[in-house]
C-alpha positions in Angstrom: -17.7 14.9 -66.9 -14.5 12.9 -66.9 -14.3 9.6 -65.3 -11.9 9.7 -62.3 -11.5 5.9 -62.5 -10.3 5.8 -66.1 -7.1 3.7 -66.3 -7.0 3.4 -62.5 -5.9 0.1 -61.1 -8.2 -0.9 -58.3 -6.7 -3.6 -56.1 -8.8 -3.1 -53.0 -11.9 -1.1 -52.0 -9.5 0.9 -49.8 -8.0 2.3 -53.1 -11.2 4.2 -53.7 -12.2 7.5 -52.2 -15.8 7.9 -50.9 -16.7 9.8 -54.1 -15.2 7.1 -56.3 -17.0 4.4 -54.5 -20.3 6.3 -54.8 -19.6 6.7 -58.6 -19.1 2.9 -58.9 -22.3 2.1 -57.1 -24.3 4.7 -59.0 -23.0 3.4 -62.3 -23.8 -0.2 -61.3 -27.3 0.8 -60.4 -27.8 2.5 -63.8 -26.4 -0.5 -65.7 -28.6 -2.9 -63.7 -31.7 -0.8 -64.4 -30.9 -0.5 -68.1 -28.6 -3.4 -69.2 -26.4 -2.7 -72.3 -24.5 -5.9 -73.1 -23.1 -4.4 -76.3 -20.9 -2.2 -74.1 -18.7 -5.2 -73.3 -18.7 -6.7 -76.8 -15.1 -7.5 -77.8 -13.8 -6.6 -74.4 -11.9 -8.7 -71.9 -11.2 -8.5 -68.3 -9.0 -10.2 -65.7 -9.9 -11.1 -62.2 -7.3 -12.3 -59.8 -8.6 -13.9 -56.6 -6.0 -14.5 -53.9 
């Protein structure tokens, strides 16, 4: 299964379809149940709060 959010810039929750939002929530639940900190090793992210 390909990830529909791959390389998609999400500025607002309104940028997501219902299916994409459900995918985000399901993925978050899986990661919370089984944390894998090595997934983010050597990765960076940016968060802009206005």
